[in-house]
Every structure is written in structure tokens, then in C-alpha cells.
C-alpha positions as CSV (number, residue, x, y, z in Angstrom):
1,M,89.8,99.4,107.9
2,S,93.1,97.4,108.2
3,Y,96.1,97.7,105.8
4,S,98.2,94.7,104.7
5,A,101.9,94.7,103.9
6,T,102.4,94.0,100.2
7,D,104.8,91.2,99.6
8,Y,107.7,92.6,97.7
9,S,109.8,89.4,97.9
10,G,110.1,89.4,94.0
11,L,112.7,92.1,94.4
12,I,115.0,89.6,96.1
13,G,118.2,89.1,93.9
14,M,118.0,92.7,92.4
15,A,121.4,93.5,91.2
16,G,123.0,96.1,93.5
17,F,120.8,95.4,96.6
18,S,121.6,92.3,98.8
19,D,119.0,90.0,100.1
20,T,119.9,91.1,103.6
21,L,119.3,94.6,103.0
22,L,116.0,94.1,101.1
23,K,114.6,91.7,103.8
24,N,115.7,94.3,106.5
25,H,114.2,96.9,104.6
26,F,110.9,94.6,104.1
27,T,110.7,94.0,107.9
28,L,111.0,97.9,108.6
29,Y,108.2,98.5,106.3
30,Q,105.8,95.8,107.9
31,G,106.7,97.6,111.1
32,Y,105.2,100.7,109.4
33,V,102.0,98.8,108.4
34,T,101.5,97.3,111.7
35,N,101.7,100.7,113.5
36,T,99.5,102.3,111.0
37,N,96.7,99.7,111.9
38,K,97.8,100.0,115.6
39,V,97.5,103.9,115.6
40,L,94.0,103.7,113.5
41,D,92.5,101.3,116.0
42,T,93.4,103.3,119.0
43,L,92.2,106.6,117.6
44,D,88.9,104.8,116.6
45,A,88.7,103.5,120.2
46,M,89.4,107.0,121.7
47,L,86.9,108.6,119.3
48,K,84.3,106.3,120.5
49,E,85.1,106.4,124.1
50,G,84.8,110.5,123.9
51,K,88.6,110.8,124.5
52,T,89.3,113.3,121.5
53,A,90.2,116.4,123.6
54,T,93.2,114.4,125.5
55,P,96.8,115.0,124.8
56,E,97.3,111.4,123.8
57,Y,94.5,111.6,121.0
58,A,96.5,114.7,119.7
59,E,99.8,113.0,119.8
60,L,98.5,110.0,118.0
61,K,96.7,112.0,115.2
62,R,100.3,113.5,114.7
63,R,102.0,110.1,114.8
64,L,99.6,108.8,112.2
65,G,101.2,110.8,109.5
66,W,104.7,109.3,110.3
67,E,103.3,105.6,110.4
68,F,101.0,105.9,107.3
69,N,103.5,107.8,105.3
70,G,106.3,105.4,106.1
71,M,103.9,102.6,104.9
72,R,102.9,104.4,101.8
73,L,106.4,106.0,100.6
74,H,107.9,102.5,101.1
75,E,105.2,101.0,98.7
76,Y,105.9,103.5,96.2
77,Y,109.6,103.0,96.4
78,F,109.4,99.2,96.3
79,E,106.9,99.6,93.3
80,N,109.3,101.6,91.4
81,L,112.0,99.3,91.6
82,G,112.8,95.8,89.8
83,G,113.2,97.3,86.5
84,K,115.5,95.8,84.1
85,S,116.0,99.0,81.4
86,G,116.3,102.5,81.1
87,I,113.5,105.1,80.6
88,D,111.6,104.9,77.4
89,K,112.6,108.0,75.8
90,S,109.9,107.9,73.5
91,G,107.3,107.7,76.6
92,K,105.2,110.1,78.1
93,L,107.1,110.5,81.2
94,A,110.4,111.2,79.5
95,K,108.8,113.6,77.4
96,K,107.4,115.6,80.3
97,L,111.0,115.3,81.9
98,E,112.6,116.7,78.8
99,A,110.1,119.6,78.7
100,A,110.4,120.4,82.4
101,F,114.1,120.0,82.9
102,G,115.3,120.4,79.3
103,S,116.6,116.8,79.0
104,Y,116.2,113.5,80.7
105,E,119.8,113.8,81.6
106,M,119.3,117.3,83.5
107,W,116.5,115.7,85.4
108,E,118.6,112.8,86.5
109,K,121.4,115.1,87.5
110,D,119.1,117.1,89.5
111,F,117.2,113.8,91.0
112,R,120.7,112.5,91.9
113,A,121.8,115.6,93.6
114,V,118.5,115.9,95.6
115,G,119.5,112.0,96.7
116,A,122.9,112.9,97.4
117,M,122.1,115.8,100.0
118,R,123.3,115.6,103.5
119,G,120.6,114.2,105.8
120,I,118.1,111.5,105.8
121,G,115.1,111.5,103.9
122,W,113.6,110.9,100.5
123,A,114.2,112.0,97.1
124,V,110.6,112.4,95.3
125,L,109.9,113.1,91.8
126,Y,106.3,115.0,92.4
127,Q,103.8,116.1,89.6
128,D,101.8,119.1,90.5
129,V,98.4,118.2,89.7
130,V,97.3,121.8,89.0
131,S,100.0,122.9,86.8
132,G,101.3,119.4,85.5
133,A,104.8,120.6,86.4
134,L,107.4,117.9,87.5
135,I,109.5,118.9,90.5
136,N,112.2,116.8,92.5
137,F,111.8,117.4,96.1
138,W,113.8,116.5,99.2
139,I,111.4,115.0,101.8
140,N,113.0,115.0,105.1
141,E,110.6,113.1,107.3
142,H,107.9,110.9,106.4
143,D,105.3,113.4,107.7
144,T,106.5,116.5,106.9
145,A,107.2,118.7,103.7
146,H,105.1,116.9,101.1
147,P,103.9,119.2,98.4
148,A,100.1,119.8,98.7
149,G,98.3,118.7,95.5
150,C,101.3,116.7,94.0
151,V,101.4,113.0,93.2
152,P,104.6,111.2,93.7
153,L,106.0,109.6,90.7
154,L,109.4,108.3,91.6
155,I,110.6,107.6,95.0
156,M,114.0,107.1,96.1
157,D,114.7,106.2,99.8
158,V,117.9,107.8,101.2
159,F,117.4,106.9,104.8
160,E,120.4,105.0,105.9
161,H,118.7,101.7,106.3
162,A,118.0,101.8,102.2
163,F,121.7,101.6,101.4
164,M,124.3,101.4,104.6
165,I,124.5,97.5,104.9
166,D,125.5,97.4,101.3
167,Y,127.2,100.6,100.7
168,G,128.2,101.8,104.1
169,L,128.7,105.8,103.6
170,K,128.8,105.5,99.9
171,R,125.3,107.0,99.0
172,A,126.5,107.7,95.6
173,D,126.9,103.9,94.6
174,Y,123.6,103.5,96.4
175,I,121.9,105.9,93.9
176,E,123.5,104.3,90.8
177,A,122.4,101.1,91.7
178,F,119.2,102.6,92.2
179,F,119.0,103.9,88.8
180,K,120.0,100.6,87.4
181,N,116.6,99.0,89.0
182,V,114.3,101.9,88.3
183,N,110.9,100.2,87.2
184,W,109.9,103.0,84.9
185,T,106.7,101.5,83.8
186,A,105.5,102.1,87.5
187,A,106.6,105.6,87.6
188,E,104.9,106.3,84.5
189,K,101.7,104.8,85.5
190,R,101.5,107.5,88.3
191,L,101.8,110.4,86.0
192,K,98.4,112.2,85.5
């Protein structure tokens, strides 16, 4: 099976995100798709050649998590951008956020705080599919710290490539632009 990059060029012209930043980000995403396919192809060939006990096979298996999650997290991120209005306060997601955090505003305060933490990574609103709980997580790397059994609902990329071209070190300004462009419909569709 081969993965294909999704075309997110419809986001070009989005307020708060320059065309240069978005095009660079799309190119980075394309690299994750390309590398996911390369790693999968190489692992398949090594399996067929009986090379599964080699250090190279083991390292490629480890690398797959980085490339695949880099691909998929960017897809979630781009899909939950492009919105033009705030969250529907009477919608299912808003009601669950209010139940979990006391109010939408308290959830947003927590999510922004996660995104503003020092370091590179992702701020992700997850839903625990076992309990239904909503939890904001910091994901440091693509391939580590993802909570088992949880579905990502809203993803914010806070690696420097997501904002430095437009905002330099002003991550808070990027987070503000992110919130002005959230596609809440996409996030709510992920809710179980």
C-alpha cells in the first residue's frame, strides 16, 4: 500500500498564515508521506529477504513511527484549519469541553497553555475512547507520548516550522491565528 499526499492548497490565503509559510509546511508534509512510503517499501523488501533480525530492520521499524505520525499529524492539523467561525457552543464538542473543563474558555486557556510550553511538538486535544474523557496533551515528538486508546480531535503544530516564518519567536501570536482558523466541524467529526 502506498500513501498519497492530500492537497491542502485550499488553505492558501488563510488569514494569519502567509502563503510562504503554508507552502513550506505542505512541502514538509509531502516529505513525511514520501518517507513513510520509502520506509514501508524497504521494510517489506527486508521481510521478504529474511532480514528481520538485522539492526537495519529494527531501526527502520522505529523510524516508521516518526515518518507515519509526522504524515498523519500534519493531515489532522491541516484538516482542522480553514474555519471561519468559532465553535458552535450548542454542539456536541463544545458541550463535552464544558463538561470536562467547566467551560469552553477554561479548555481553551489550558490548550493555549499547552501550545505555549517551551519546546517543539504538538498540542493535541485527545478523547479517551474508553472513558470518553477529553484531555489536552503535549506531544514532544511524532513517535512518542501519544496516549494509547485515544483519538486526536484538535491538533496544533508547535514545531518552529509552523510559525517562525510569519511570527518569529512570537508563538502566542501564532496560537491566536490558529484559533481564528480552527475548522471546528472537522474536530467535532473526530469525536466518538
